[in-house]
Residue, then its C-alpha position, 0 to 999 in steps of 0.5 A: m499518496y497515489e490517486n485512484l487510478n482504477i486501483g479499486n477495480e484492480i484490487r477487486y479483480f485480484r481479490i476475487k481471483r484469489n477467492l478472498s472476501q472483502e472481509k478476509l482482505a481487510e484482515k490480511s491487509n490490516l485495514s478496515l472493511n469499510f476502507i476496502s469497500k470504499l476503495e473498491t467502489g471508487r469512493i476513496s480517491n487516493i491511497s497511501l503507499n503504506k496501505l497499497l503495499n499492505i494490499c499488495n502483500a495481502l494479495n501476493i502481488p507486486l505493486g506494478k500489478l496495481v499502479g502500472d509499470d511506470i510507478a513500480k519502476s520508479f520504485s525499482e530505481l530506489p537503492p535496495s536499503t530503501i526498498e527494504l525499509i518500505k517493505v519493513m514499514s509496510k507491515l507495521n500497524y498505523s500507530k507504530l508507523e506514525q511513531i517511526s515516521r515522526d522520529l525519522i522525518p527530522l533526521i532525514k531533513d538534517f541531510d538537506 
């Protein structure tokens, strides 16, 4: 998870710039209005990559706009297939993502 590095402020900035209400952003990102509100006001101290990617997709902005170039650069150094996996998984709802993660983690650990 990524600590809230003023991400809430950045999300609010881009949401307003795109003329989206908190409700519309919540709907487009498959997150709750309560979560978006708490994130924007700093009452949530961290956010998962999946939720962050959902918000970026909903706002139509690259990850680097919210987390800074250093973190975004670390993702750009990943193999293309890994980036594609992250993108595909970021579009799944929470229960499907949880199910896939439970299945993948044992497989990945076998590679150690």
